[in-house]
C-alpha positions as a Markdown table, in Angstrom:
| # | Residue | x | y | z |
|---|---|---|---|---|
| 1 | Met | -13.3 | -24.7 | 7.3 |
| 2 | Ser | -12.2 | -27.0 | 4.5 |
| 3 | Asn | -8.8 | -28.6 | 4.6 |
| 4 | Thr | -8.2 | -28.4 | 0.9 |
| 5 | Phe | -6.0 | -25.3 | 1.3 |
| 6 | Pro | -3.1 | -24.5 | 3.6 |
| 7 | Ile | -3.8 | -23.1 | 7.0 |
| 8 | Arg | -1.1 | -20.8 | 8.1 |
| 9 | Lys | -0.6 | -18.4 | 11.0 |
| 10 | Ile | -0.2 | -15.0 | 9.5 |
| 11 | Ile | 0.3 | -11.6 | 11.2 |
| 12 | His | -0.2 | -8.4 | 9.3 |
| 13 | Val | 1.5 | -5.5 | 11.2 |
| 14 | Asp | 0.5 | -2.0 | 10.2 |
| 15 | Met | 2.0 | 1.1 | 11.9 |
| 16 | Asp | -0.5 | 3.7 | 13.1 |
| 17 | Ala | -0.3 | 6.9 | 11.0 |
| 18 | Phe | 3.4 | 6.1 | 10.5 |
| 19 | Tyr | 4.8 | 9.3 | 9.0 |
| 20 | Ala | 2.8 | 11.5 | 11.3 |
| 21 | Ser | 3.7 | 9.4 | 14.3 |
| 22 | Val | 7.4 | 9.6 | 13.6 |
| 23 | Glu | 7.1 | 13.4 | 13.3 |
| 24 | Gln | 5.3 | 13.6 | 16.7 |
| 25 | Met | 7.8 | 11.3 | 18.3 |
| 26 | Asp | 10.7 | 13.4 | 17.1 |
| 27 | Asn | 9.0 | 16.7 | 18.0 |
| 28 | Pro | 7.0 | 16.3 | 21.2 |
| 29 | Glu | 5.4 | 19.7 | 20.6 |
| 30 | Leu | 3.4 | 18.1 | 17.9 |
| 31 | Ile | 1.9 | 15.4 | 20.1 |
| 32 | Gly | -1.9 | 15.6 | 20.3 |
| 33 | Lys | -2.1 | 18.2 | 17.5 |
| 34 | Pro | -3.7 | 17.8 | 14.1 |
| 35 | Leu | -0.7 | 17.2 | 11.7 |
| 36 | Ala | -0.3 | 16.7 | 8.0 |
| 37 | Val | 2.9 | 15.3 | 6.5 |
| 38 | Gly | 3.3 | 16.9 | 3.0 |
| 39 | Gly | 1.4 | 19.6 | 1.2 |
| 40 | Ser | 0.8 | 23.1 | 2.4 |
| 41 | Glu | -2.0 | 25.6 | 2.9 |
| 42 | Thr | -2.0 | 26.4 | -0.8 |
| 43 | Arg | -0.1 | 23.6 | -2.6 |
| 44 | Gly | 0.7 | 20.0 | -2.7 |
| 45 | Val | -0.9 | 16.8 | -1.5 |
| 46 | Val | -1.1 | 15.3 | 2.0 |
| 47 | Ser | 1.0 | 12.2 | 2.3 |
| 48 | Ala | -0.2 | 11.3 | 5.8 |
| 49 | Ala | -2.3 | 12.6 | 8.6 |
| 50 | Ser | -2.3 | 12.2 | 12.4 |
| 51 | Tyr | -5.4 | 10.7 | 14.0 |
| 52 | Glu | -6.1 | 14.2 | 15.5 |
| 53 | Ala | -6.3 | 15.5 | 11.9 |
| 54 | Arg | -8.3 | 12.5 | 10.6 |
| 55 | Lys | -11.2 | 13.5 | 13.0 |
| 56 | Phe | -11.7 | 16.5 | 10.7 |
| 57 | Gly | -11.7 | 14.4 | 7.5 |
| 58 | Val | -8.0 | 15.1 | 6.7 |
| 59 | Arg | -6.5 | 12.1 | 4.9 |
| 60 | Ser | -3.8 | 11.1 | 2.5 |
| 61 | Ala | -4.0 | 12.1 | -1.2 |
| 62 | Ile | -6.2 | 15.2 | -0.6 |
| 63 | Ser | -4.9 | 18.6 | -1.4 |
| 64 | Gly | -3.2 | 20.7 | 1.2 |
| 65 | Ala | -5.7 | 23.5 | 0.6 |
| 66 | Leu | -8.7 | 21.2 | 1.2 |
| 67 | Ala | -7.0 | 19.8 | 4.3 |
| 68 | Lys | -6.6 | 23.3 | 5.7 |
| 69 | Arg | -10.3 | 24.1 | 5.0 |
| 70 | Leu | -11.4 | 21.0 | 6.8 |
| 71 | Cys | -9.1 | 21.7 | 9.8 |
| 72 | Pro | -8.0 | 25.3 | 10.1 |
| 73 | Glu | -5.6 | 24.4 | 13.0 |
| 74 | Leu | -3.8 | 21.9 | 10.9 |
| 75 | Ile | 0.0 | 21.9 | 11.1 |
| 76 | Phe | 2.0 | 21.0 | 7.9 |
| 77 | Val | 5.4 | 19.4 | 8.1 |
| 78 | Lys | 7.7 | 18.3 | 5.2 |
| 79 | Pro | 8.2 | 14.6 | 4.8 |
| 80 | Arg | 11.6 | 13.1 | 5.8 |
| 81 | Phe | 11.7 | 9.8 | 3.9 |
| 82 | Glu | 15.2 | 9.0 | 5.0 |
| 83 | Arg | 14.1 | 9.2 | 8.6 |
| 84 | Tyr | 11.1 | 7.0 | 7.9 |
| 85 | Lys | 13.3 | 4.4 | 6.2 |
| 86 | Glu | 15.6 | 4.4 | 9.3 |
| 87 | Ile | 12.6 | 3.8 | 11.6 |
| 88 | Ser | 11.3 | 1.1 | 9.2 |
| 89 | Lys | 14.6 | -0.8 | 9.4 |
| 90 | Gln | 14.4 | -0.8 | 13.2 |
| 91 | Ile | 11.0 | -2.3 | 13.0 |
| 92 | Arg | 12.1 | -4.9 | 10.5 |
| 93 | Arg | 14.8 | -6.0 | 12.8 |
| 94 | Ile | 12.2 | -6.7 | 15.5 |
| 95 | Phe | 10.2 | -8.7 | 13.0 |
| 96 | Asn | 13.2 | -10.8 | 12.1 |
| 97 | Asp | 13.6 | -11.8 | 15.8 |
| 98 | Tyr | 10.4 | -13.8 | 15.3 |
| 99 | Thr | 10.6 | -15.2 | 11.8 |
| 100 | Asp | 12.6 | -14.9 | 8.6 |
| 101 | Leu | 9.3 | -15.1 | 6.6 |
| 102 | Val | 8.7 | -11.3 | 6.5 |
| 103 | Glu | 7.1 | -9.6 | 3.4 |
| 104 | Pro | 7.2 | -5.8 | 3.6 |
| 105 | Leu | 4.4 | -4.1 | 1.7 |
| 106 | Ser | 5.8 | -0.6 | 2.3 |
| 107 | Leu | 7.8 | 1.2 | 5.0 |
| 108 | Asp | 5.0 | 0.9 | 7.5 |
| 109 | Glu | 3.4 | -2.5 | 7.0 |
| 110 | Ala | 4.4 | -6.2 | 6.6 |
| 111 | Tyr | 3.2 | -9.7 | 6.6 |
| 112 | Leu | 4.8 | -12.2 | 9.0 |
| 113 | Asp | 4.3 | -16.0 | 8.7 |
| 114 | Val | 4.7 | -17.3 | 12.2 |
| 115 | Thr | 3.3 | -20.8 | 11.6 |
| 116 | Glu | 6.8 | -21.9 | 12.7 |
| 117 | Asn | 8.7 | -19.2 | 14.5 |
| 118 | Lys | 12.0 | -18.5 | 16.3 |
| 119 | Lys | 10.3 | -18.2 | 19.7 |
| 120 | Gly | 8.6 | -21.6 | 19.5 |
| 121 | Asn | 5.4 | -19.9 | 20.6 |
| 122 | Pro | 2.3 | -21.6 | 19.1 |
| 123 | Ser | 0.1 | -18.5 | 19.8 |
| 124 | Ala | 0.3 | -16.0 | 16.9 |
| 125 | Ser | -1.9 | -13.6 | 18.9 |
| 126 | Leu | 0.6 | -13.5 | 21.8 |
| 127 | Leu | 3.4 | -13.1 | 19.3 |
| 128 | Ala | 1.6 | -10.1 | 17.7 |
| 129 | Glu | 1.0 | -8.5 | 21.1 |
| 130 | Glu | 4.7 | -9.0 | 22.0 |
| 131 | Ile | 5.9 | -7.5 | 18.7 |
| 132 | Arg | 3.6 | -4.5 | 19.1 |
| 133 | Thr | 4.8 | -3.9 | 22.6 |
| 134 | Arg | 8.4 | -4.1 | 21.5 |
| 135 | Ile | 7.8 | -1.6 | 18.7 |
| 136 | Leu | 6.2 | 0.8 | 21.2 |
| 137 | Asn | 9.0 | 0.4 | 23.8 |
| 138 | Glu | 12.0 | 0.2 | 21.5 |
| 139 | Val | 11.0 | 2.5 | 18.6 |
| 140 | Gly | 8.5 | 4.8 | 20.3 |
| 141 | Ile | 5.4 | 4.5 | 18.0 |
| 142 | Ser | 2.4 | 2.3 | 18.1 |
| 143 | Ala | 1.3 | -0.4 | 15.7 |
| 144 | Ser | -1.9 | -2.5 | 15.0 |
| 145 | Ala | -2.1 | -6.1 | 13.9 |
| 146 | Gly | -4.4 | -8.6 | 12.3 |
| 147 | Ile | -3.9 | -12.3 | 12.9 |
| 148 | Ser | -5.5 | -15.1 | 10.9 |
| 149 | Ile | -5.1 | -18.1 | 8.5 |
| 150 | Asn | -4.0 | -16.1 | 5.4 |
| 151 | Lys | -2.7 | -12.8 | 4.2 |
| 152 | Phe | -6.0 | -11.4 | 3.0 |
| 153 | Ile | -7.9 | -11.9 | 6.3 |
| 154 | Ala | -4.9 | -10.8 | 8.4 |
| 155 | Lys | -4.7 | -7.5 | 6.5 |
| 156 | Val | -8.5 | -6.9 | 6.8 |
| 157 | Ala | -8.3 | -7.7 | 10.5 |
| 158 | Ser | -5.4 | -5.3 | 11.2 |
| 159 | Asp | -7.7 | -2.3 | 10.4 |
| 160 | Tyr | -10.3 | -3.6 | 12.8 |
| 161 | Asn | -9.1 | -2.2 | 16.1 |
| 162 | Lys | -6.9 | 0.7 | 15.0 |
| 163 | Pro | -5.1 | 2.5 | 16.4 |
| 164 | Asn | -2.8 | 0.5 | 18.8 |
| 165 | Gly | -5.0 | -2.6 | 18.8 |
| 166 | Gln | -5.2 | -6.1 | 17.2 |
| 167 | Lys | -7.8 | -8.5 | 16.0 |
| 168 | Thr | -7.5 | -12.3 | 15.7 |
| 169 | Val | -9.8 | -14.3 | 13.4 |
| 170 | Asn | -9.5 | -18.0 | 14.3 |
| 171 | Pro | -10.1 | -20.6 | 11.6 |
| 172 | Glu | -13.6 | -21.4 | 12.8 |
| 173 | Glu | -14.5 | -17.7 | 12.9 |
| 174 | Val | -13.4 | -16.9 | 9.4 |
| 175 | Leu | -16.6 | -17.4 | 7.4 |
| 176 | Glu | -18.8 | -15.6 | 10.0 |
| 177 | Phe | -16.3 | -12.7 | 10.1 |
| 178 | Leu | -16.2 | -12.3 | 6.3 |
| 179 | Glu | -20.0 | -12.6 | 5.9 |
| 180 | Ala | -20.6 | -9.7 | 8.3 |
| 181 | Leu | -18.0 | -7.5 | 6.8 |
| 182 | Asp | -19.0 | -4.4 | 4.7 |
| 183 | Ile | -17.6 | -5.0 | 1.2 |
| 184 | Arg | -15.8 | -1.6 | 1.5 |
| 185 | Lys | -13.5 | -3.3 | 4.1 |
| 186 | Phe | -12.4 | -6.1 | 1.7 |
| 187 | Tyr | -8.8 | -5.6 | 0.7 |
| 188 | Gly | -8.8 | -5.2 | -3.1 |
| 189 | Ile | -12.2 | -3.6 | -3.4 |
| 190 | Gly | -11.8 | 0.1 | -4.0 |
| 191 | Lys | -14.2 | 2.9 | -3.9 |
| 192 | Val | -15.4 | 2.6 | -7.6 |
| 193 | Thr | -15.9 | -1.2 | -7.3 |
| 194 | Ala | -17.7 | -0.8 | -4.0 |
| 195 | Glu | -20.1 | 1.6 | -5.6 |
| 196 | Lys | -20.7 | -0.8 | -8.4 |
| 197 | Met | -21.3 | -3.6 | -5.9 |
| 198 | Tyr | -23.8 | -1.4 | -4.0 |
| 199 | Gln | -25.7 | -0.8 | -7.2 |
| 200 | Lys | -26.0 | -4.5 | -7.6 |
| 201 | Gly | -27.2 | -5.1 | -4.1 |
| 202 | Ile | -23.9 | -6.4 | -2.7 |
| 203 | Tyr | -23.3 | -4.7 | 0.6 |
| 204 | Thr | -21.7 | -7.3 | 2.8 |
| 205 | Gly | -19.6 | -10.4 | 2.5 |
| 206 | Leu | -22.7 | -12.5 | 2.8 |
| 207 | Asp | -24.2 | -10.7 | -0.2 |
| 208 | Leu | -21.0 | -11.2 | -2.1 |
| 209 | Lys | -20.9 | -14.9 | -1.2 |
| 210 | Gly | -24.4 | -15.3 | -2.6 |
| 211 | Lys | -23.2 | -14.5 | -6.1 |
| 212 | Thr | -21.9 | -17.3 | -8.5 |
| 213 | Leu | -18.5 | -17.3 | -9.9 |
| 214 | Asp | -19.9 | -16.8 | -13.4 |
| 215 | Tyr | -21.8 | -13.7 | -12.2 |
| 216 | Leu | -18.8 | -12.2 | -10.5 |
| 217 | Gln | -16.6 | -12.8 | -13.6 |
| 218 | Glu | -19.2 | -11.4 | -15.9 |
| 219 | Asn | -19.6 | -8.2 | -13.9 |
| 220 | Phe | -16.1 | -7.7 | -12.5 |
| 221 | Gly | -13.8 | -9.4 | -15.0 |
| 222 | Lys | -10.7 | -11.2 | -13.7 |
| 223 | Ser | -11.2 | -9.8 | -10.3 |
| 224 | Gly | -14.4 | -11.8 | -10.0 |
| 225 | Asn | -12.4 | -14.9 | -9.4 |
| 226 | Tyr | -10.5 | -13.2 | -6.5 |
| 227 | Tyr | -13.7 | -11.9 | -4.9 |
| 228 | Tyr | -15.4 | -15.4 | -5.2 |
| 229 | His | -12.6 | -17.1 | -3.3 |
| 230 | Val | -11.6 | -14.5 | -0.7 |
| 231 | Val | -15.1 | -14.2 | 0.6 |
| 232 | Arg | -14.9 | -18.0 | 1.3 |
| 233 | Gly | -11.6 | -17.5 | 3.2 |
| 234 | Ile | -9.5 | -18.9 | 0.4 |
| 235 | His | -6.3 | -17.0 | -0.3 |
| 236 | Asn | -3.3 | -19.2 | -0.9 |
| 237 | Ser | -0.6 | -16.6 | -1.5 |
| 238 | Glu | 2.5 | -17.3 | 0.6 |
| 239 | Val | 4.5 | -14.7 | 2.5 |
| 240 | Lys | 7.2 | -13.7 | 0.0 |
| 241 | Val | 10.4 | -12.7 | 1.5 |
| 242 | Asn | 11.8 | -11.1 | -1.7 |
| 243 | Arg | 9.0 | -9.4 | -3.4 |
| 244 | Ile | 9.7 | -8.7 | -7.1 |
| 245 | Arg | 9.6 | -5.0 | -7.9 |
| 246 | Lys | 7.3 | -4.3 | -10.8 |
| 247 | Ser | 7.9 | -0.6 | -11.4 |
| 248 | Leu | 10.0 | 2.3 | -10.3 |
| 249 | Ala | 9.0 | 6.0 | -10.4 |
| 250 | Ala | 9.7 | 9.5 | -9.4 |
| 251 | Glu | 7.4 | 12.6 | -9.5 |
| 252 | Arg | 7.4 | 16.3 | -8.6 |
| 253 | Thr | 4.6 | 18.5 | -7.4 |
| 254 | Phe | 5.3 | 22.2 | -8.4 |
| 255 | Asn | 5.0 | 25.3 | -6.2 |
| 256 | Glu | 3.4 | 27.0 | -9.1 |
| 257 | Asn | 1.4 | 25.5 | -12.0 |
| 258 | Leu | 3.4 | 25.2 | -15.2 |
| 259 | Ser | 2.1 | 26.3 | -18.5 |
| 260 | Ser | 5.3 | 26.6 | -20.4 |
| 261 | Glu | 6.7 | 23.5 | -22.0 |
| 262 | Ile | 10.2 | 24.8 | -21.5 |
| 263 | Phe | 9.8 | 24.7 | -17.8 |
| 264 | Met | 8.2 | 21.3 | -18.0 |
| 265 | Leu | 11.2 | 19.9 | -19.9 |
| 266 | Glu | 13.5 | 21.2 | -17.2 |
| 267 | Arg | 11.5 | 19.4 | -14.6 |
| 268 | Leu | 11.3 | 16.3 | -16.7 |
| 269 | Gln | 15.1 | 16.2 | -17.0 |
| 270 | Gln | 15.4 | 16.3 | -13.2 |
| 271 | Ile | 12.8 | 13.5 | -12.8 |
| 272 | Ala | 14.4 | 11.3 | -15.5 |
| 273 | Glu | 17.8 | 11.6 | -13.8 |
| 274 | Glu | 16.2 | 10.7 | -10.5 |
| 275 | Val | 14.5 | 7.6 | -12.0 |
| 276 | Ser | 17.8 | 6.6 | -13.7 |
| 277 | Arg | 19.6 | 6.9 | -10.4 |
| 278 | Arg | 17.0 | 4.7 | -8.7 |
| 279 | Leu | 17.1 | 2.1 | -11.5 |
| 280 | Lys | 20.9 | 1.9 | -11.3 |
| 281 | Arg | 20.9 | 1.8 | -7.5 |
| 282 | Asn | 18.5 | -1.2 | -7.6 |
| 283 | Lys | 20.4 | -2.7 | -10.6 |
| 284 | Val | 17.3 | -3.0 | -12.8 |
| 285 | Ala | 16.1 | -1.7 | -16.1 |
| 286 | Gly | 12.7 | -1.4 | -17.8 |
| 287 | Lys | 11.0 | -1.3 | -21.2 |
| 288 | Thr | 7.8 | 0.7 | -20.5 |
| 289 | Ile | 8.0 | 4.4 | -19.8 |
| 290 | Thr | 4.9 | 6.1 | -18.4 |
| 291 | Leu | 4.5 | 9.8 | -18.1 |
| 292 | Lys | 2.1 | 11.0 | -15.4 |
| 293 | Ile | 0.5 | 14.5 | -15.7 |
| 294 | Lys | -1.7 | 16.1 | -13.1 |
| 295 | Tyr | -3.4 | 19.3 | -14.2 |
| 296 | Ser | -4.3 | 22.3 | -12.2 |
| 297 | Asp | -7.9 | 21.1 | -12.0 |
| 298 | Phe | -6.6 | 17.8 | -10.4 |
| 299 | Thr | -7.5 | 15.7 | -13.5 |
| 300 | Leu | -4.9 | 13.0 | -14.0 |
| 301 | Gln | -3.5 | 11.7 | -17.3 |
| 302 | Thr | -1.0 | 9.0 | -18.1 |
| 303 | Arg | 0.8 | 8.3 | -21.4 |
| 304 | Ser | 2.9 | 5.2 | -22.0 |
| 305 | Lys | 5.4 | 3.8 | -24.5 |
| 306 | Thr | 7.1 | 0.4 | -24.6 |
| 307 | Leu | 10.5 | 0.1 | -26.1 |
| 308 | Pro | 11.9 | -3.1 | -27.6 |
| 309 | Tyr | 14.8 | -3.2 | -25.2 |
| 310 | Phe | 15.5 | -2.6 | -21.5 |
| 311 | Ile | 16.8 | 0.9 | -20.5 |
| 312 | Ser | 18.1 | 2.7 | -17.4 |
| 313 | Asp | 19.9 | 5.6 | -19.1 |
| 314 | Ala | 18.6 | 9.1 | -18.1 |
| 315 | Ala | 18.9 | 10.5 | -21.6 |
| 316 | Ile | 16.8 | 7.7 | -23.2 |
| 317 | Ile | 14.2 | 8.0 | -20.4 |
| 318 | Leu | 14.0 | 11.8 | -21.0 |
| 319 | Glu | 13.7 | 11.6 | -24.8 |
| 320 | Thr | 10.9 | 9.0 | -24.5 |
| 321 | Ala | 9.2 | 11.2 | -21.8 |
| 322 | Lys | 9.5 | 14.2 | -24.1 |
| 323 | Asp | 7.8 | 12.3 | -26.9 |
| 324 | Leu | 5.0 | 11.4 | -24.6 |
| 325 | Leu | 4.7 | 15.0 | -23.5 |
| 326 | Tyr | 4.4 | 16.2 | -27.1 |
| 327 | Gln | 2.0 | 13.4 | -27.9 |
| 328 | Glu | -1.0 | 15.6 | -27.5 |
| 329 | Lys | -1.7 | 19.2 | -26.5 |
| 330 | Met | -2.0 | 20.1 | -22.9 |
| 331 | Ser | -5.6 | 20.7 | -21.7 |
| 332 | Asn | -4.6 | 22.9 | -18.8 |
| 333 | Ser | -1.6 | 24.1 | -16.7 |
| 334 | Val | 0.3 | 21.4 | -14.9 |
| 335 | Arg | 0.8 | 20.9 | -11.2 |
| 336 | Leu | 2.6 | 17.6 | -11.2 |
| 337 | Leu | 4.8 | 15.5 | -13.5 |
| 338 | Gly | 6.0 | 12.0 | -13.0 |
| 339 | Ile | 7.9 | 9.3 | -14.8 |
| 340 | Ser | 7.7 | 5.5 | -14.1 |
| 341 | Leu | 9.4 | 2.5 | -15.6 |
| 342 | Ser | 7.7 | -0.8 | -15.6 |
| 343 | Asn | 8.0 | -4.1 | -17.5 |
| 344 | Leu | 11.3 | -4.5 | -15.5 |
| 345 | Asn | 13.9 | -7.2 | -16.1 |
| 346 | Thr | 13.1 | -8.5 | -12.6 |
| 347 | Glu | 9.8 | -9.9 | -13.8 |
| 348 | Lys | 10.5 | -13.5 | -14.7 |
| 349 | Lys | 7.9 | -15.9 | -16.1 |
| 350 | Lys | 7.1 | -18.6 | -13.6 |
| 351 | Met | 5.7 | -22.0 | -13.9 |
| 352 | Pro | 2.4 | -22.5 | -12.0 |
| 353 | Lys | 3.2 | -23.3 | -8.4 |
| 354 | Val | 1.6 | -26.2 | -6.5 |
| 355 | Glu | 0.7 | -25.2 | -3.0 |
| 356 | Lys | 2.5 | -27.1 | -0.3 |
| 357 | Pro | 0.2 | -28.2 | 2.6 |
| 358 | Val | 1.3 | -26.8 | 6.0 |
| 359 | Ser | 1.7 | -29.4 | 8.7 |
| 360 | Val | -0.6 | -27.9 | 11.3 |
| 361 | Gln | -4.0 | -29.0 | 12.8 |
| 362 | Leu | -7.1 | -27.7 | 11.0 |
| 363 | Val | -8.6 | -26.1 | 14.1 |
| 364 | Phe | -6.1 | -24.4 | 16.4 |
| 365 | Lys | -6.1 | -21.3 | 18.5 |
| 366 | Phe | -4.2 | -18.3 | 17.3 |
């Protein structure tokens, strides 16, 4: 490995089927059974699925109706986000016993920089094992972890031995690990991009590494630069304790498809009020309003408008959303509406940051 970029000890902790695991923990009768959080037999979308349900192909973001067809014994439960937040806070307190450098990605996953840690333990692997054990014993659900020199590799590694496992990629193992990896496993390469790469003969990290920077930029735009560097183990992003929120949103999936604009406006008002409450609770405002429309045939459409000033007022959000709703004729009945605000006043322009070298040996065991 080159010593031209910082070597850190990063742990990515990812809870196993978090929402479903919490539901099974709180209701032991659900343990060992195929479970879907969210959706129903006829409506809605699955938010999370237990591992018992995943064996049948049930996963997040598919319709409840499809999930039921895939797994006739599937049990649906309503999501309890306040409970998930409560559990997430318990887990966060465990993280903070080891380091203050914790970057949450969501309720169920986070990066920890343990290059220097509160336990004075030089082994990131042992720390990850201890953290996972504490989560299981003190909270009651399992977690998996990835350990490596940067956030990208740690996140990829955390998915390697799921559920309830961990994977360490030491500095001298990084290139071999990435070269053997299917490009679908690369964080930041989605289904569409993976298909495009397959069409161009890029199946593994080694194939990706064989492409020049110019080739990747020409075929994948700005992302080409990212792909070129991460496949070489280069990802200098630090663990950010206070991540800047870039957008805030609320949406509703309806029990029955809506074809009347009157009913849509009623729902939009409720959604606009919820977005406004969240903005004010977080003490932020935004300029860009985006209306999200999902039709009964599951096609998705977004319409956006940017105002010349920051807003958080429900009435202005609603009026803008109404303008976007009337912007063009509906192509079908509607099953979901959502409103998001982006271009928030938390997004400050920053000067380019020079990476600080980390004072650790180039080759050390994790």
